[in-house]
Structures are given as structure tokens and as C-alpha cells.
Biopython code that builds the backbone (N, CA, C, O; Angstrom):
import numpy as np
from Bio.PDB.StructureBuilder import StructureBuilder

atoms = [
    (1, "MET", "N", (141.815, 140.515, 143.019)),
    (1, "MET", "CA", (142.666, 139.506, 142.455)),
    (1, "MET", "C", (142.844, 138.339, 143.419)),
    (1, "MET", "O", (142.847, 137.175, 143.019)),
    (2, "ALA", "N", (142.993, 138.679, 144.700)),
    (2, "ALA", "CA", (143.196, 137.623, 145.697)),
    (2, "ALA", "C", (141.970, 136.725, 145.798)),
    (2, "ALA", "O", (142.090, 135.515, 145.989)),
    (3, "VAL", "N", (140.783, 137.330, 145.669)),
    (3, "VAL", "CA", (139.557, 136.528, 145.727)),
    (3, "VAL", "C", (139.488, 135.587, 144.534)),
    (3, "VAL", "O", (139.113, 134.423, 144.676)),
    (4, "TYR", "N", (139.845, 136.085, 143.371)),
    (4, "TYR", "CA", (139.813, 135.251, 142.175)),
    (4, "TYR", "C", (140.814, 134.097, 142.271)),
    (4, "TYR", "O", (140.501, 132.968, 141.893)),
    (5, "VAL", "N", (142.008, 134.379, 142.771)),
    (5, "VAL", "CA", (143.016, 133.332, 142.915)),
    (5, "VAL", "C", (142.546, 132.276, 143.910)),
    (5, "VAL", "O", (142.722, 131.079, 143.684)),
    (6, "SER", "N", (141.945, 132.726, 145.014)),
    (6, "SER", "CA", (141.448, 131.749, 145.986)),
    (6, "SER", "C", (140.306, 130.924, 145.405)),
    (6, "SER", "O", (140.195, 129.735, 145.703)),
    (7, "MET", "N", (139.459, 131.531, 144.583)),
    (7, "MET", "CA", (138.369, 130.776, 143.946)),
    (7, "MET", "C", (138.936, 129.729, 142.983)),
    (7, "MET", "O", (138.408, 128.621, 142.893)),
    (8, "VAL", "N", (139.989, 130.070, 142.277)),
    (8, "VAL", "CA", (140.615, 129.116, 141.361)),
    (8, "VAL", "C", (141.229, 127.960, 142.143)),
    (8, "VAL", "O", (141.117, 126.805, 141.730)),
    (9, "LEU", "N", (141.871, 128.258, 143.260)),
    (9, "LEU", "CA", (142.479, 127.200, 144.062)),
    (9, "LEU", "C", (141.428, 126.292, 144.691)),
    (9, "LEU", "O", (141.665, 125.094, 144.847)),
    (10, "VAL", "N", (140.279, 126.837, 145.050)),
    (10, "VAL", "CA", (139.226, 126.041, 145.677)),
    (10, "VAL", "C", (138.552, 125.125, 144.649)),
    (10, "VAL", "O", (137.857, 124.182, 145.028)),
    (11, "GLN", "N", (138.744, 125.386, 143.379)),
    (11, "GLN", "CA", (138.160, 124.522, 142.349)),
    (11, "GLN", "C", (138.620, 123.078, 142.485)),
    (11, "GLN", "O", (137.923, 122.168, 142.035)),
    (12, "PHE", "N", (139.747, 122.856, 143.079)),
    (12, "PHE", "CA", (140.265, 121.504, 143.217)),
    (12, "PHE", "C", (139.703, 120.783, 144.437)),
    (12, "PHE", "O", (140.021, 119.616, 144.664)),
    (13, "ALA", "N", (138.877, 121.459, 145.219)),
    (13, "ALA", "CA", (138.278, 120.845, 146.406)),
    (13, "ALA", "C", (137.124, 119.931, 145.996)),
    (13, "ALA", "O", (136.565, 120.055, 144.906)),
    (14, "THR", "N", (136.784, 119.013, 146.901)),
    (14, "THR", "CA", (135.641, 118.144, 146.654)),
    (14, "THR", "C", (134.401, 118.775, 147.269)),
    (14, "THR", "O", (134.493, 119.507, 148.255)),
    (15, "PHE", "N", (133.240, 118.489, 146.683)),
    (15, "PHE", "CA", (131.986, 119.056, 147.151)),
    (15, "PHE", "C", (131.050, 117.937, 147.578)),
    (15, "PHE", "O", (131.051, 116.861, 146.978)),
    (16, "PRO", "N", (130.240, 118.188, 148.628)),
    (16, "PRO", "CA", (129.359, 117.126, 149.119)),
    (16, "PRO", "C", (128.207, 116.801, 148.173)),
    (16, "PRO", "O", (127.678, 115.690, 148.212)),
    (17, "SER", "N", (127.807, 117.748, 147.324)),
    (17, "SER", "CA", (126.693, 117.482, 146.412)),
    (17, "SER", "C", (126.889, 118.244, 145.110)),
    (17, "SER", "O", (127.724, 119.143, 145.014)),
    (18, "ASP", "N", (126.108, 117.869, 144.122)),
    (18, "ASP", "CA", (126.176, 118.565, 142.834)),
    (18, "ASP", "C", (125.637, 119.981, 142.945)),
    (18, "ASP", "O", (126.082, 120.876, 142.227)),
    (19, "GLU", "N", (124.675, 120.187, 143.849)),
    (19, "GLU", "CA", (124.085, 121.519, 143.999)),
    (19, "GLU", "C", (125.123, 122.520, 144.509)),
    (19, "GLU", "O", (125.212, 123.636, 143.997)),
    (20, "SER", "N", (125.902, 122.128, 145.507)),
    (20, "SER", "CA", (126.921, 123.045, 146.018)),
    (20, "SER", "C", (128.006, 123.292, 144.970)),
    (20, "SER", "O", (128.570, 124.384, 144.901)),
    (21, "CYS", "N", (128.292, 122.288, 144.166)),
    (21, "CYS", "CA", (129.278, 122.456, 143.102)),
    (21, "CYS", "C", (128.769, 123.435, 142.055)),
    (21, "CYS", "O", (129.520, 124.298, 141.600)),
    (22, "SER", "N", (127.499, 123.312, 141.665)),
    (22, "SER", "CA", (126.956, 124.220, 140.656)),
    (22, "SER", "C", (126.855, 125.643, 141.201)),
    (22, "SER", "O", (127.074, 126.606, 140.466)),
    (23, "MET", "N", (126.523, 125.780, 142.491)),
    (23, "MET", "CA", (126.494, 127.122, 143.082)),
    (23, "MET", "C", (127.891, 127.733, 143.094)),
    (23, "MET", "O", (128.045, 128.934, 142.873)),
    (24, "PHE", "N", (128.897, 126.924, 143.346)),
    (24, "PHE", "CA", (130.273, 127.409, 143.315)),
    (24, "PHE", "C", (130.661, 127.834, 141.908)),
    (24, "PHE", "O", (131.333, 128.850, 141.732)),
    (25, "GLN", "N", (130.250, 127.079, 140.916)),
    (25, "GLN", "CA", (130.574, 127.432, 139.528)),
    (25, "GLN", "C", (129.911, 128.751, 139.133)),
    (25, "GLN", "O", (130.507, 129.562, 138.424)),
    (26, "ILE", "N", (128.673, 128.962, 139.595)),
    (26, "ILE", "CA", (127.984, 130.221, 139.308)),
    (26, "ILE", "C", (128.710, 131.384, 139.972)),
    (26, "ILE", "O", (128.890, 132.438, 139.361)),
    (27, "ALA", "N", (129.132, 131.195, 141.232)),
    (27, "ALA", "CA", (129.864, 132.248, 141.939)),
    (27, "ALA", "C", (131.194, 132.539, 141.245)),
    (27, "ALA", "O", (131.583, 133.701, 141.120)),
    (28, "LEU", "N", (131.880, 131.520, 140.803)),
    (28, "LEU", "CA", (133.152, 131.713, 140.110)),
    (28, "LEU", "C", (132.953, 132.470, 138.800)),
    (28, "LEU", "O", (133.748, 133.345, 138.459)),
    (29, "GLU", "N", (131.905, 132.138, 138.074)),
    (29, "GLU", "CA", (131.612, 132.833, 136.815)),
    (29, "GLU", "C", (131.258, 134.300, 137.075)),
    (29, "GLU", "O", (131.686, 135.185, 136.333)),
    (30, "ALA", "N", (130.477, 134.556, 138.129)),
    (30, "ALA", "CA", (130.111, 135.938, 138.464)),
    (30, "ALA", "C", (131.336, 136.761, 138.843)),
    (30, "ALA", "O", (131.448, 137.922, 138.451)),
    (31, "ILE", "N", (132.248, 136.174, 139.598)),
    (31, "ILE", "CA", (133.458, 136.903, 139.988)),
    (31, "ILE", "C", (134.338, 137.157, 138.774)),
    (31, "ILE", "O", (134.910, 138.239, 138.639)),
    (32, "SER", "N", (134.452, 136.179, 137.895)),
    (32, "SER", "CA", (135.307, 136.389, 136.722)),
    (32, "SER", "C", (134.731, 137.441, 135.777)),
    (32, "SER", "O", (135.485, 138.131, 135.090)),
    (33, "ILE", "N", (133.416, 137.571, 135.736)),
    (33, "ILE", "CA", (132.795, 138.605, 134.902)),
    (33, "ILE", "C", (132.848, 139.959, 135.590)),
    (33, "ILE", "O", (133.086, 140.975, 134.938)),
    (34, "ALA", "N", (132.626, 139.986, 136.912)),
    (34, "ALA", "CA", (132.575, 141.255, 137.643)),
    (34, "ALA", "C", (133.929, 141.933, 137.768)),
    (34, "ALA", "O", (133.987, 143.113, 138.113)),
    (35, "GLN", "N", (135.000, 141.237, 137.504)),
    (35, "GLN", "CA", (136.320, 141.855, 137.646)),
    (35, "GLN", "C", (136.563, 142.947, 136.612)),
    (35, "GLN", "O", (137.462, 143.768, 136.795)),
    (36, "TYR", "N", (135.797, 142.977, 135.544)),
    (36, "TYR", "CA", (135.973, 144.004, 134.519)),
    (36, "TYR", "C", (135.240, 145.300, 134.851)),
    (36, "TYR", "O", (135.583, 146.355, 134.317)),
    (37, "VAL", "N", (134.244, 145.239, 135.716)),
    (37, "VAL", "CA", (133.382, 146.393, 135.978)),
    (37, "VAL", "C", (134.126, 147.553, 136.648)),
    (37, "VAL", "O", (133.985, 148.679, 136.171)),
    (38, "PRO", "N", (134.902, 147.364, 137.710)),
    (38, "PRO", "CA", (135.581, 148.531, 138.314)),
    (38, "PRO", "C", (136.518, 149.262, 137.351)),
    (38, "PRO", "O", (136.570, 150.492, 137.363)),
    (39, "GLY", "N", (137.243, 148.540, 136.535)),
    (39, "GLY", "CA", (138.125, 149.185, 135.567)),
    (39, "GLY", "C", (137.348, 149.974, 134.527)),
    (39, "GLY", "O", (137.770, 151.052, 134.107)),
    (40, "ALA", "N", (136.217, 149.434, 134.117)),
    (40, "ALA", "CA", (135.384, 150.132, 133.136)),
    (40, "ALA", "C", (134.816, 151.419, 133.727)),
    (40, "ALA", "O", (134.794, 152.454, 133.060)),
    (41, "ILE", "N", (134.361, 151.356, 134.967)),
    (41, "ILE", "CA", (133.813, 152.552, 135.609)),
    (41, "ILE", "C", (134.906, 153.594, 135.809)),
    (41, "ILE", "O", (134.687, 154.780, 135.565)),
    (42, "PHE", "N", (136.071, 153.159, 136.247)),
    (42, "PHE", "CA", (137.185, 154.097, 136.434)),
    (42, "PHE", "C", (137.567, 154.758, 135.110)),
    (42, "PHE", "O", (137.778, 155.970, 135.062)),
    (43, "SER", "N", (137.656, 153.979, 134.048)),
    (43, "SER", "CA", (138.027, 154.542, 132.750)),
    (43, "SER", "C", (136.988, 155.534, 132.257)),
    (43, "SER", "O", (137.331, 156.580, 131.706)),
    (44, "ALA", "N", (135.716, 155.204, 132.456)),
    (44, "ALA", "CA", (134.647, 156.107, 132.013)),
    (44, "ALA", "C", (134.661, 157.411, 132.806)),
    (44, "ALA", "O", (134.503, 158.492, 132.239)),
    (45, "LEU", "N", (134.850, 157.304, 134.115)),
    (45, "LEU", "CA", (134.915, 158.524, 134.923)),
    (45, "LEU", "C", (136.136, 159.369, 134.559)),
    (45, "LEU", "O", (136.054, 160.597, 134.529)),
    (46, "ARG", "N", (137.256, 158.722, 134.287)),
    (46, "ARG", "CA", (138.456, 159.462, 133.896)),
    (46, "ARG", "C", (138.240, 160.186, 132.572)),
    (46, "ARG", "O", (138.639, 161.340, 132.418)),
    (47, "ALA", "N", (137.603, 159.503, 131.610)),
    (47, "ALA", "CA", (137.337, 160.140, 130.316)),
    (47, "ALA", "C", (136.366, 161.310, 130.479)),
    (47, "ALA", "O", (136.521, 162.346, 129.833)),
    (48, "TYR", "N", (135.365, 161.139, 131.346)),
    (48, "TYR", "CA", (134.406, 162.223, 131.571)),
    (48, "TYR", "C", (135.068, 163.425, 132.231)),
    (48, "TYR", "O", (134.834, 164.562, 131.822)),
    (49, "VAL", "N", (135.886, 163.187, 133.241)),
    (49, "VAL", "CA", (136.512, 164.296, 133.969)),
    (49, "VAL", "C", (137.498, 165.045, 133.077)),
    (49, "VAL", "O", (137.554, 166.274, 133.114)),
    (50, "LEU", "N", (138.267, 164.327, 132.287)),
    (50, "LEU", "CA", (139.272, 164.991, 131.453)),
    (50, "LEU", "C", (138.663, 165.742, 130.277)),
    (50, "LEU", "O", (139.208, 166.757, 129.842)),
    (51, "SER", "N", (137.531, 165.251, 129.753)),
    (51, "SER", "CA", (136.961, 165.892, 128.575)),
    (51, "SER", "C", (135.690, 166.679, 128.862)),
    (51, "SER", "O", (135.258, 167.480, 128.033)),
    (52, "ARG", "N", (135.090, 166.463, 130.022)),
    (52, "ARG", "CA", (133.803, 167.081, 130.386)),
    (52, "ARG", "C", (132.727, 166.775, 129.343)),
    (52, "ARG", "O", (131.871, 167.611, 129.054)),
    (53, "SER", "N", (132.784, 165.591, 128.796)),
    (53, "SER", "CA", (131.823, 165.169, 127.780)),
    (53, "SER", "C", (131.140, 163.880, 128.248)),
    (53, "SER", "O", (131.775, 162.829, 128.333)),
    (54, "LYS", "N", (129.848, 163.972, 128.549)),
    (54, "LYS", "CA", (129.124, 162.773, 128.985)),
    (54, "LYS", "C", (129.040, 161.708, 127.888)),
    (54, "LYS", "O", (129.208, 160.526, 128.188)),
    (55, "PRO", "N", (128.785, 162.082, 126.626)),
    (55, "PRO", "CA", (128.753, 161.037, 125.589)),
    (55, "PRO", "C", (130.076, 160.271, 125.477)),
    (55, "PRO", "O", (130.076, 159.060, 125.259)),
    (56, "LEU", "N", (131.188, 160.970, 125.626)),
    (56, "LEU", "CA", (132.477, 160.288, 125.571)),
    (56, "LEU", "C", (132.641, 159.350, 126.764)),
    (56, "LEU", "O", (133.178, 158.251, 126.621)),
    (57, "GLY", "N", (132.180, 159.778, 127.940)),
    (57, "GLY", "CA", (132.239, 158.921, 129.114)),
    (57, "GLY", "C", (131.414, 157.657, 128.931)),
    (57, "GLY", "O", (131.852, 156.565, 129.294)),
    (58, "PHE", "N", (130.210, 157.806, 128.365)),
    (58, "PHE", "CA", (129.366, 156.634, 128.115)),
    (58, "PHE", "C", (129.961, 155.729, 127.038)),
    (58, "PHE", "O", (129.851, 154.505, 127.120)),
    (59, "LEU", "N", (130.586, 156.328, 126.037)),
    (59, "LEU", "CA", (131.225, 155.529, 124.998)),
    (59, "LEU", "C", (132.379, 154.713, 125.578)),
    (59, "LEU", "O", (132.526, 153.532, 125.262)),
    (60, "VAL", "N", (133.180, 155.327, 126.411)),
    (60, "VAL", "CA", (134.295, 154.613, 127.041)),
    (60, "VAL", "C", (133.760, 153.512, 127.942)),
    (60, "VAL", "O", (134.325, 152.418, 127.977)),
    (61, "LEU", "N", (132.674, 153.780, 128.676)),
    (61, "LEU", "CA", (132.074, 152.756, 129.534)),
    (61, "LEU", "C", (131.572, 151.577, 128.702)),
    (61, "LEU", "O", (131.821, 150.421, 129.043)),
    (62, "ALA", "N", (130.873, 151.868, 127.624)),
    (62, "ALA", "CA", (130.344, 150.795, 126.777)),
    (62, "ALA", "C", (131.468, 149.962, 126.161)),
    (62, "ALA", "O", (131.390, 148.734, 126.128)),
    (63, "LEU", "N", (132.496, 150.625, 125.681)),
    (63, "LEU", "CA", (133.612, 149.888, 125.083)),
    (63, "LEU", "C", (134.417, 149.116, 126.120)),
    (63, "LEU", "O", (134.962, 148.051, 125.828)),
    (64, "SER", "N", (134.489, 149.657, 127.330)),
    (64, "SER", "CA", (135.220, 148.953, 128.387)),
    (64, "SER", "C", (134.454, 147.745, 128.904)),
    (64, "SER", "O", (135.057, 146.815, 129.441)),
    (65, "LEU", "N", (133.136, 147.744, 128.751)),
    (65, "LEU", "CA", (132.328, 146.612, 129.195)),
    (65, "LEU", "C", (132.155, 145.552, 128.105)),
    (65, "LEU", "O", (131.435, 144.575, 128.311)),
    (66, "ALA", "N", (132.793, 145.725, 126.966)),
    (66, "ALA", "CA", (132.703, 144.729, 125.896)),
    (66, "ALA", "C", (133.186, 143.343, 126.332)),
    (66, "ALA", "O", (132.570, 142.353, 125.934)),
    (67, "PRO", "N", (134.249, 143.218, 127.124)),
    (67, "PRO", "CA", (134.641, 141.874, 127.577)),
    (67, "PRO", "C", (133.575, 141.199, 128.444)),
    (67, "PRO", "O", (133.456, 139.973, 128.440)),
    (68, "VAL", "N", (132.808, 141.986, 129.179)),
    (68, "VAL", "CA", (131.721, 141.405, 129.987)),
    (68, "VAL", "C", (130.699, 140.756, 129.064)),
    (68, "VAL", "O", (130.248, 139.639, 129.318)),
    (69, "GLY", "N", (130.336, 141.450, 128.003)),
    (69, "GLY", "CA", (129.394, 140.874, 127.045)),
    (69, "GLY", "C", (129.942, 139.637, 126.374)),
    (69, "GLY", "O", (129.216, 138.670, 126.148)),
    (70, "ALA", "N", (131.224, 139.666, 126.056)),
    (70, "ALA", "CA", (131.840, 138.494, 125.433)),
    (70, "ALA", "C", (131.861, 137.305, 126.385)),
    (70, "ALA", "O", (131.664, 136.167, 125.959)),
    (71, "ASN", "N", (132.097, 137.558, 127.668)),
    (71, "ASN", "CA", (132.113, 136.471, 128.642)),
    (71, "ASN", "C", (130.715, 135.949, 128.961)),
    (71, "ASN", "O", (130.578, 134.816, 129.424)),
    (72, "LEU", "N", (129.688, 136.740, 128.728)),
    (72, "LEU", "CA", (128.318, 136.291, 128.981)),
    (72, "LEU", "C", (127.765, 135.439, 127.847)),
    (72, "LEU", "O", (126.713, 134.818, 128.005)),
    (73, "VAL", "N", (128.442, 135.396, 126.718)),
    (73, "VAL", "CA", (127.952, 134.623, 125.578)),
    (73, "VAL", "C", (127.925, 133.138, 125.897)),
    (73, "VAL", "O", (126.937, 132.470, 125.594)),
    (74, "GLN", "N", (128.974, 132.603, 126.496)),
    (74, "GLN", "CA", (129.042, 131.172, 126.785)),
    (74, "GLN", "C", (127.944, 130.720, 127.744)),
    (74, "GLN", "O", (127.239, 129.765, 127.417)),
    (75, "PRO", "N", (127.751, 131.358, 128.936)),
    (75, "PRO", "CA", (126.653, 130.913, 129.813)),
    (75, "PRO", "C", (125.284, 131.092, 129.160)),
    (75, "PRO", "O", (124.392, 130.263, 129.342)),
    (76, "GLY", "N", (125.121, 132.168, 128.406)),
    (76, "GLY", "CA", (123.847, 132.381, 127.727)),
    (76, "GLY", "C", (123.586, 131.326, 126.677)),
    (76, "GLY", "O", (122.447, 130.898, 126.490)),
    (77, "HIS", "N", (124.633, 130.903, 125.989)),
    (77, "HIS", "CA", (124.483, 129.863, 124.971)),
    (77, "HIS", "C", (124.086, 128.534, 125.602)),
    (77, "HIS", "O", (123.252, 127.809, 125.058)),
    (78, "ILE", "N", (124.682, 128.215, 126.745)),
    (78, "ILE", "CA", (124.341, 126.967, 127.438)),
    (78, "ILE", "C", (122.893, 127.005, 127.888)),
    (78, "ILE", "O", (122.171, 126.020, 127.730)),
    (79, "TRP", "N", (122.451, 128.137, 128.453)),
    (79, "TRP", "CA", (121.074, 128.256, 128.927)),
    (79, "TRP", "C", (120.089, 128.160, 127.763)),
    (79, "TRP", "O", (119.072, 127.473, 127.867)),
    (80, "LEU", "N", (120.382, 128.843, 126.657)),
    (80, "LEU", "CA", (119.474, 128.807, 125.521)),
    (80, "LEU", "C", (119.431, 127.429, 124.857)),
    (80, "LEU", "O", (118.375, 127.002, 124.390)),
    (81, "SER", "N", (120.560, 126.738, 124.813)),
    (81, "SER", "CA", (120.545, 125.404, 124.212)),
    (81, "SER", "C", (119.750, 124.432, 125.075)),
    (81, "SER", "O", (119.075, 123.550, 124.544)),
    (82, "ALA", "N", (119.817, 124.577, 126.403)),
    (82, "ALA", "CA", (119.007, 123.730, 127.281)),
    (82, "ALA", "C", (117.528, 124.040, 127.094)),
    (82, "ALA", "O", (116.699, 123.130, 127.059)),
    (83, "LEU", "N", (117.197, 125.322, 126.975)),
    (83, "LEU", "CA", (115.797, 125.703, 126.747)),
    (83, "LEU", "C", (115.313, 125.189, 125.400)),
    (83, "LEU", "O", (114.179, 124.724, 125.281)),
    (84, "TRP", "N", (116.161, 125.270, 124.390)),
    (84, "TRP", "CA", (115.787, 124.818, 123.053)),
    (84, "TRP", "C", (115.500, 123.315, 123.024)),
    (84, "TRP", "O", (114.614, 122.870, 122.294)),
    (85, "ARG", "N", (116.242, 122.530, 123.812)),
    (85, "ARG", "CA", (115.989, 121.088, 123.883)),
    (85, "ARG", "C", (114.659, 120.781, 124.558)),
    (85, "ARG", "O", (113.991, 119.812, 124.197)),
    (86, "GLU", "N", (114.267, 121.599, 125.538)),
    (86, "GLU", "CA", (113.032, 121.353, 126.285)),
    (86, "GLU", "C", (111.805, 121.994, 125.631)),
    (86, "GLU", "O", (110.677, 121.663, 125.997)),
    (87, "LEU", "N", (111.995, 122.886, 124.691)),
    (87, "LEU", "CA", (110.884, 123.623, 124.098)),
    (87, "LEU", "C", (109.840, 122.733, 123.434)),
    (87, "LEU", "O", (108.653, 122.983, 123.641)),
    (88, "PRO", "N", (110.190, 121.720, 122.657)),
    (88, "PRO", "CA", (109.141, 120.872, 122.069)),
    (88, "PRO", "C", (108.285, 120.166, 123.122)),
    (88, "PRO", "O", (107.075, 120.033, 122.937)),
    (89, "ALA", "N", (108.882, 119.719, 124.206)),
    (89, "ALA", "CA", (108.106, 119.059, 125.258)),
    (89, "ALA", "C", (107.154, 120.041, 125.926)),
    (89, "ALA", "O", (106.008, 119.697, 126.217)),
    (90, "ILE", "N", (107.617, 121.254, 126.167)),
    (90, "ILE", "CA", (106.753, 122.276, 126.766)),
    (90, "ILE", "C", (105.605, 122.606, 125.828)),
    (90, "ILE", "O", (104.458, 122.730, 126.257)),
    (91, "TRP", "N", (105.916, 122.747, 124.550)),
    (91, "TRP", "CA", (104.875, 123.084, 123.580)),
    (91, "TRP", "C", (103.849, 121.963, 123.475)),
    (91, "TRP", "O", (102.647, 122.227, 123.428)),
    (92, "MET", "N", (104.309, 120.713, 123.438)),
    (92, "MET", "CA", (103.378, 119.583, 123.331)),
    (92, "MET", "C", (102.504, 119.465, 124.572)),
    (92, "MET", "O", (101.330, 119.114, 124.451)),
    (93, "SER", "N", (103.029, 119.742, 125.751)),
    (93, "SER", "CA", (102.206, 119.660, 126.954)),
    (93, "SER", "C", (101.128, 120.736, 126.950)),
    (93, "SER", "O", (100.023, 120.497, 127.436)),
    (94, "ARG", "N", (101.420, 121.891, 126.421)),
    (94, "ARG", "CA", (100.400, 122.959, 126.316)),
    (94, "ARG", "C", (99.363, 122.629, 125.266)),
    (94, "ARG", "O", (98.185, 122.938, 125.440)),
    (95, "VAL", "N", (99.786, 122.004, 124.177)),
    (95, "VAL", "CA", (98.833, 121.610, 123.128)),
    (95, "VAL", "C", (97.866, 120.551, 123.678)),
    (95, "VAL", "O", (96.666, 120.607, 123.408)),
    (96, "ARG", "N", (98.381, 119.602, 124.436)),
    (96, "ARG", "CA", (97.544, 118.555, 125.014)),
    (96, "ARG", "C", (96.557, 119.128, 126.022)),
    (96, "ARG", "O", (95.441, 118.621, 126.132)),
    (97, "LYS", "N", (96.932, 120.165, 126.759)),
    (97, "LYS", "CA", (96.024, 120.766, 127.734)),
    (97, "LYS", "C", (94.842, 121.427, 127.045)),
    (97, "LYS", "O", (93.722, 121.388, 127.557)),
    (98, "HIS", "N", (95.080, 122.030, 125.897)),
    (98, "HIS", "CA", (94.018, 122.757, 125.202)),
    (98, "HIS", "C", (93.127, 121.841, 124.367)),
    (98, "HIS", "O", (92.033, 122.243, 123.969)),
    (99, "ASN", "N", (93.572, 120.636, 124.103)),
    (99, "ASN", "CA", (92.761, 119.719, 123.281)),
    (99, "ASN", "C", (91.918, 118.836, 124.119)),
    (99, "ASN", "O", (91.176, 118.007, 123.591)),
]
sb = StructureBuilder()
sb.init_structure("model")
sb.init_model(0)
sb.init_chain("A")
sb.init_seg("    ")
for serial, (resi, resn, name, xyz) in enumerate(atoms, 1):
    if name == "N":
        sb.init_residue(resn, " ", resi, " ")
    sb.init_atom(name, np.array(xyz, "f"), 0.0, 1.0, " ", f" {name:<3s}", serial, name[0])
structure = sb.get_structure()
């Protein structure tokens, strides 16, 4: 929690270049997504130990990691939309090479 709070506070700092700013944004996104993983693992292990059922442990793990998947939708959408904009240019350059 302390790391996340410090990352949020550092967001107001100035950066010398766009590259360092984008690297900081990637690190912040990774930390905000990774914060769900320890709780999910703990919950899955607790369910497994109490019930001695591996399928139940995996089910609890999968359901506990649902917020991670939901948080990955936005970065994935941005990446795919950028790829979709560049796809016609990539395709045309390959067509020109073969002709």
C-alpha cells in the first residue's frame, strides 16, 4: 500500500523526457494490477487448505483474479487500437514488396 501511495504522489512530479514519463506510467499500471495477486493467492490457498479440494482452490484463484483481467482491458484496448490504425500501412508496405 505504501508503494502505491508513493507512486500516486510521484505522479505530480515533472519528468525530463516523455520516455521516462511513459516508463513511469507502465510501472504505475503494473503495480496497480499486481496488488490483487497476493490476495488472490492467499484466498485460493485458504480455500484449498480448508476444503482439501484442488478444483475449489483453482476456482477461487480464478474468481479472485477477475479484477486483474478487468484492469488489463483498458491497456489492451489502447494497444489494439494503435495496432489497428497502423495495420493498413503495414499491409500496404508488404503488398508493395511482393509486387
